[in-house]
The first five atom37 places (N, CA, C, CB, O) and aatype in JSON, in Angstrom:
{
  "aatype": [12, 6, 2, 10, 9, 12, 5, 8, 5, 7, 5, 18, 19, 6, 19, 9, 3, 8, 2, 7, 7, 19, 18, 1, 7, 9, 9, 6, 7, 9, 7, 16, 2, 14, 8, 1, 7, 12, 13, 13, 8, 3, 7, 13, 1, 1, 1, 13, 9, 14, 13, 13, 10, 9, 15, 15, 10, 13, 10, 10, 7, 7, 1, 1, 1, 1, 1, 9, 13],
  "atom_mask": [
    [1, 1, 1, 1, 1],
    [1, 1, 1, 1, 1],
    [1, 1, 1, 1, 1],
    [1, 1, 1, 1, 1],
    [1, 1, 1, 1, 1],
    [1, 1, 1, 1, 1],
    [1, 1, 1, 1, 1],
    [1, 1, 1, 1, 1],
    [1, 1, 1, 1, 1],
    [1, 1, 1, 0, 1],
    [1, 1, 1, 1, 1],
    [1, 1, 1, 1, 1],
    [1, 1, 1, 1, 1],
    [1, 1, 1, 1, 1],
    [1, 1, 1, 1, 1],
    [1, 1, 1, 1, 1],
    [1, 1, 1, 1, 1],
    [1, 1, 1, 1, 1],
    [1, 1, 1, 1, 1],
    [1, 1, 1, 0, 1],
    [1, 1, 1, 0, 1],
    [1, 1, 1, 1, 1],
    [1, 1, 1, 1, 1],
    [1, 1, 1, 1, 1],
    [1, 1, 1, 0, 1],
    [1, 1, 1, 1, 1],
    [1, 1, 1, 1, 1],
    [1, 1, 1, 1, 1],
    [1, 1, 1, 0, 1],
    [1, 1, 1, 1, 1],
    [1, 1, 1, 0, 1],
    [1, 1, 1, 1, 1],
    [1, 1, 1, 1, 1],
    [1, 1, 1, 1, 1],
    [1, 1, 1, 1, 1],
    [1, 1, 1, 1, 1],
    [1, 1, 1, 0, 1],
    [1, 1, 1, 1, 1],
    [1, 1, 1, 1, 1],
    [1, 1, 1, 1, 1],
    [1, 1, 1, 1, 1],
    [1, 1, 1, 1, 1],
    [1, 1, 1, 0, 1],
    [1, 1, 1, 1, 1],
    [1, 1, 1, 1, 1],
    [1, 1, 1, 1, 1],
    [1, 1, 1, 1, 1],
    [1, 1, 1, 1, 1],
    [1, 1, 1, 1, 1],
    [1, 1, 1, 1, 1],
    [1, 1, 1, 1, 1],
    [1, 1, 1, 1, 1],
    [1, 1, 1, 1, 1],
    [1, 1, 1, 1, 1],
    [1, 1, 1, 1, 1],
    [1, 1, 1, 1, 1],
    [1, 1, 1, 1, 1],
    [1, 1, 1, 1, 1],
    [1, 1, 1, 1, 1],
    [1, 1, 1, 1, 1],
    [1, 1, 1, 0, 1],
    [1, 1, 1, 0, 1],
    [1, 1, 1, 1, 1],
    [1, 1, 1, 1, 1],
    [1, 1, 1, 1, 1],
    [1, 1, 1, 1, 1],
    [1, 1, 1, 1, 1],
    [1, 1, 1, 1, 1],
    [1, 1, 1, 1, 1]
  ],
  "atom_positions": [
    [[81.32, 105.47, 96.03], [82.45, 105.74, 95.18], [82.2, 106.98, 94.32], [82.75, 104.53, 94.29], [83.09, 107.81, 94.14]],
    [[80.97, 107.12, 93.81], [80.67, 108.28, 92.97], [80.84, 109.59, 93.72], [79.26, 108.18, 92.43], [81.35, 110.57, 93.18]],
    [[80.41, 109.59, 94.99], [80.52, 110.81, 95.8], [81.97, 111.2, 96.03], [79.81, 110.63, 97.14], [82.31, 112.38, 95.97]],
    [[82.84, 110.22, 96.29], [84.26, 110.51, 96.49], [84.87, 111.13, 95.24], [85.01, 109.23, 96.88], [85.63, 112.09, 95.32]],
    [[84.54, 110.57, 94.1], [85.11, 111.07, 92.85], [84.6, 112.46, 92.54], [84.8, 110.12, 91.7], [85.37, 113.31, 92.1]],
    [[83.32, 112.71, 92.75], [82.77, 114.03, 92.45], [83.32, 115.09, 93.42], [81.24, 114.0, 92.53], [83.43, 116.26, 93.03]],
    [[83.67, 114.72, 94.63], [84.26, 115.67, 95.58], [85.63, 116.13, 95.1], [84.37, 115.05, 96.97], [86.04, 117.26, 95.38]],
    [[86.35, 115.27, 94.39], [87.7, 115.57, 93.95], [87.8, 115.81, 92.46], [88.63, 114.46, 94.34], [88.88, 115.69, 91.88]],
    [[86.68, 116.16, 91.83], [86.68, 116.43, 90.4], [87.56, 117.64, 90.1], [85.23, 116.67, 89.89], [87.5, 118.65, 90.81]],
    [[88.37, 117.53, 89.05], [89.27, 118.62, 88.67], [90.62, 118.57, 89.35], [0.0, 0.0, 0.0], [91.45, 119.44, 89.12]],
    [[90.85, 117.57, 90.2], [92.12, 117.45, 90.91], [92.96, 116.33, 90.31], [91.88, 117.2, 92.41], [92.43, 115.41, 89.68]],
    [[94.25, 116.42, 90.51], [95.21, 115.47, 89.97], [95.24, 114.23, 90.85], [96.62, 116.09, 89.86], [95.47, 114.33, 92.05]],
    [[95.02, 113.05, 90.25], [94.95, 111.8, 91.01], [95.82, 110.72, 90.38], [93.51, 111.32, 91.12], [96.25, 110.83, 89.23]],
    [[96.07, 109.7, 91.16], [96.74, 108.49, 90.7], [95.8, 107.32, 90.97], [98.13, 108.29, 91.4], [95.34, 107.14, 92.1]],
    [[95.53, 106.53, 89.94], [94.63, 105.39, 90.06], [95.45, 104.13, 89.86], [93.46, 105.47, 89.04], [96.24, 104.03, 88.91]],
    [[95.27, 103.15, 90.75], [95.92, 101.85, 90.61], [94.8, 100.83, 90.39], [96.8, 101.48, 91.88], [93.9, 100.69, 91.22]],
    [[94.88, 100.11, 89.26], [93.84, 99.12, 88.99], [94.2, 97.77, 89.57], [93.61, 98.99, 87.49], [95.29, 97.6, 90.13]],
    [[93.31, 96.81, 89.45], [93.52, 95.51, 90.09], [94.63, 94.7, 89.43], [92.24, 94.71, 90.07], [95.08, 93.71, 90.01]],
    [[95.09, 95.09, 88.25], [96.21, 94.42, 87.59], [97.55, 95.06, 87.93], [96.01, 94.42, 86.08], [98.6, 94.58, 87.49]],
    [[97.54, 96.14, 88.71], [98.77, 96.83, 89.07], [99.11, 97.99, 88.16], [0.0, 0.0, 0.0], [100.14, 98.65, 88.35]],
    [[98.27, 98.26, 87.17], [98.51, 99.4, 86.27], [98.3, 100.72, 87.0], [0.0, 0.0, 0.0], [97.37, 100.85, 87.79]],
    [[99.17, 101.69, 86.75], [99.1, 102.99, 87.4], [98.77, 104.05, 86.36], [100.44, 103.33, 88.13], [99.43, 104.13, 85.32]],
    [[97.76, 104.86, 86.63], [97.32, 105.92, 85.73], [97.28, 107.22, 86.51], [95.94, 105.6, 85.1], [96.77, 107.25, 87.63]],
    [[97.8, 108.28, 85.93], [97.77, 109.6, 86.57], [97.06, 110.58, 85.65], [99.2, 110.09, 86.89], [97.26, 110.56, 84.43]],
    [[96.23, 111.44, 86.25], [95.52, 112.42, 85.45], [94.58, 113.25, 86.31], [0.0, 0.0, 0.0], [94.58, 113.15, 87.53]],
    [[93.77, 114.06, 85.63], [92.82, 114.95, 86.29], [91.42, 114.36, 86.13], [92.89, 116.39, 85.69], [91.02, 114.01, 85.02]],
    [[90.69, 114.25, 87.23], [89.34, 113.68, 87.2], [88.41, 114.63, 86.44], [88.81, 113.42, 88.64], [88.34, 115.82, 86.74]],
    [[87.7, 114.07, 85.44], [86.74, 114.86, 84.66], [85.3, 114.59, 85.08], [86.9, 114.57, 83.19], [84.45, 115.47, 84.93]],
    [[85.02, 113.41, 85.59], [83.65, 113.1, 85.99], [83.43, 111.61, 86.06], [0.0, 0.0, 0.0], [84.36, 110.81, 86.01]],
    [[82.14, 111.24, 86.19], [81.79, 109.83, 86.28], [80.87, 109.46, 85.13], [81.14, 109.5, 87.64], [80.15, 110.3, 84.6]],
    [[80.9, 108.17, 84.76], [80.0, 107.66, 83.74], [78.7, 107.22, 84.38], [0.0, 0.0, 0.0], [78.68, 106.78, 85.53]],
    [[77.61, 107.34, 83.64], [76.31, 106.93, 84.15], [75.96, 105.56, 83.61], [75.22, 107.96, 83.77], [76.73, 104.96, 82.84]],
    [[74.81, 105.07, 84.01], [74.39, 103.72, 83.57], [74.38, 103.65, 82.06], [72.99, 103.37, 84.13], [73.98, 104.64, 81.44]],
    [[74.78, 102.58, 81.43], [75.29, 101.34, 81.97], [76.8, 101.37, 82.22], [74.96, 100.22, 81.05], [77.35, 100.39, 82.71]],
    [[77.46, 102.47, 81.91], [78.92, 102.56, 82.07], [79.25, 103.2, 83.41], [79.55, 103.38, 80.91], [79.29, 104.43, 83.52]],
    [[79.48, 102.39, 84.41], [79.78, 102.88, 85.76], [81.28, 102.97, 85.92], [79.15, 101.97, 86.84], [81.96, 101.94, 85.97]],
    [[81.8, 104.17, 86.0], [83.23, 104.36, 86.16], [83.58, 105.83, 86.18], [0.0, 0.0, 0.0], [82.7, 106.68, 86.27]],
    [[84.88, 106.13, 86.09], [85.31, 107.52, 86.12], [86.09, 107.86, 84.86], [86.17, 107.79, 87.37], [86.78, 107.02, 84.28]],
    [[85.95, 109.1, 84.44], [86.71, 109.63, 83.32], [87.79, 110.54, 83.87], [85.79, 110.4, 82.32], [87.55, 111.32, 84.79]],
    [[88.98, 110.45, 83.31], [90.01, 111.41, 83.65], [90.89, 111.66, 82.45], [90.85, 110.92, 84.85], [90.99, 110.83, 81.54]],
    [[91.53, 112.82, 82.47], [92.37, 113.28, 81.36], [93.82, 113.13, 81.79], [92.04, 114.76, 80.95], [94.23, 113.68, 82.81]],
    [[94.62, 112.39, 80.99], [96.0, 112.12, 81.38], [97.01, 113.02, 80.67], [96.33, 110.68, 81.11], [98.21, 112.74, 80.72]],
    [[96.56, 114.06, 80.02], [97.47, 114.98, 79.33], [97.44, 114.8, 77.82], [0.0, 0.0, 0.0], [97.7, 115.74, 77.08]],
    [[97.13, 113.59, 77.37], [97.08, 113.32, 75.94], [95.7, 112.91, 75.47], [98.08, 112.25, 75.59], [95.27, 113.27, 74.38]],
    [[95.0, 112.15, 76.31], [93.68, 111.67, 75.93], [92.8, 111.47, 77.16], [93.78, 110.37, 75.14], [93.26, 111.5, 78.3]],
    [[91.53, 111.27, 76.88], [90.56, 111.03, 77.94], [90.45, 109.52, 78.14], [89.18, 111.67, 77.59], [90.26, 108.77, 77.18]],
    [[90.55, 109.09, 79.39], [90.48, 107.66, 79.72], [89.24, 107.37, 80.55], [91.74, 107.22, 80.48], [88.74, 108.24, 81.26]],
    [[88.76, 106.15, 80.43], [87.64, 105.67, 81.24], [88.11, 104.44, 82.0], [86.39, 105.35, 80.36], [88.67, 103.52, 81.41]],
    [[87.89, 104.43, 83.31], [88.22, 103.26, 84.13], [86.95, 102.87, 84.9], [89.42, 103.57, 85.11], [86.43, 103.66, 85.68]],
    [[86.46, 101.64, 84.68], [85.28, 101.17, 85.42], [85.57, 101.07, 86.91], [84.82, 99.81, 84.88], [86.7, 100.79, 87.31]],
    [[84.56, 101.29, 87.73], [84.73, 101.26, 89.18], [85.24, 99.91, 89.67], [83.43, 101.58, 89.87], [86.03, 99.86, 90.62]],
    [[84.83, 98.8, 89.04], [85.24, 97.49, 89.54], [86.71, 97.21, 89.3], [84.41, 96.4, 88.9], [87.26, 96.28, 89.89]],
    [[87.39, 97.99, 88.44], [88.82, 97.81, 88.21], [89.68, 98.64, 89.16], [89.16, 98.16, 86.79], [90.88, 98.37, 89.3]],
    [[89.1, 99.64, 89.81], [89.87, 100.54, 90.67], [90.11, 99.87, 92.02], [89.14, 101.9, 90.86], [89.16, 99.53, 92.72]],
    [[91.39, 99.68, 92.37], [91.68, 99.14, 93.7], [92.2, 100.21, 94.65], [92.7, 98.01, 93.58], [92.05, 100.08, 95.86]],
    [[92.82, 101.28, 94.12], [93.29, 102.4, 94.94], [93.14, 103.69, 94.16], [94.77, 102.19, 95.38], [93.28, 103.72, 92.94]],
    [[92.86, 104.76, 94.9], [92.74, 106.08, 94.31], [93.47, 107.05, 95.23], [91.23, 106.5, 94.11], [93.1, 107.2, 96.39]],
    [[94.5, 107.72, 94.71], [95.3, 108.65, 95.49], [95.14, 110.05, 94.95], [96.78, 108.23, 95.48], [95.11, 110.26, 93.74]],
    [[95.04, 111.02, 95.84], [95.01, 112.43, 95.5], [96.44, 112.93, 95.54], [94.08, 113.24, 96.46], [97.1, 112.85, 96.58]],
    [[96.93, 113.45, 94.41], [98.31, 113.94, 94.34], [98.3, 115.46, 94.47], [98.99, 113.5, 93.02], [97.55, 116.14, 93.78]],
    [[99.14, 115.97, 95.34], [99.21, 117.4, 95.51], [100.47, 117.76, 96.27], [0.0, 0.0, 0.0], [100.71, 117.25, 97.37]],
    [[101.27, 118.62, 95.7], [102.51, 119.0, 96.36], [103.46, 117.84, 96.47], [0.0, 0.0, 0.0], [103.68, 117.11, 95.49]],
    [[104.02, 117.64, 97.63], [105.0, 116.57, 97.85], [104.38, 115.29, 98.37], [106.06, 117.04, 98.81], [105.02, 114.24, 98.38]],
    [[103.13, 115.37, 98.8], [102.49, 114.22, 99.43], [101.39, 113.68, 98.54], [101.92, 114.59, 100.8], [100.85, 114.4, 97.7]],
    [[101.06, 112.42, 98.74], [99.88, 111.86, 98.1], [98.99, 111.29, 99.2], [100.26, 110.77, 97.06], [99.47, 110.67, 100.14]],
    [[97.71, 111.5, 99.07], [96.75, 111.1, 100.09], [95.81, 110.06, 99.5], [95.97, 112.31, 100.63], [95.25, 110.26, 98.42]],
    [[95.63, 108.96, 100.2], [94.75, 107.89, 99.71], [93.3, 108.29, 99.92], [95.05, 106.54, 100.43], [92.9, 108.66, 101.02]],
    [[92.51, 108.22, 98.85], [91.09, 108.53, 98.92], [90.28, 107.26, 99.07], [90.65, 109.3, 97.67], [89.37, 107.17, 99.89]],
    [[90.63, 106.25, 98.25], [89.9, 104.99, 98.27], [90.88, 103.85, 98.24], [88.91, 104.88, 97.08], [90.48, 102.69, 98.25]]
  ]
}
């Protein structure tokens, strides 16, 4: 999971968590131990989402969205 996120760092993504919440923003990086997850900026603030909450990760670009995870 870390490798996928680092490959797409700086790109606009959509994250869907296991509760159905949808978050859109730019990937800033990943958290290290003990905080395993990804950081992204949604335009107003920096958010952290733990890896175990992520059920889908989409790369948004142009008119299409591509599923990464």
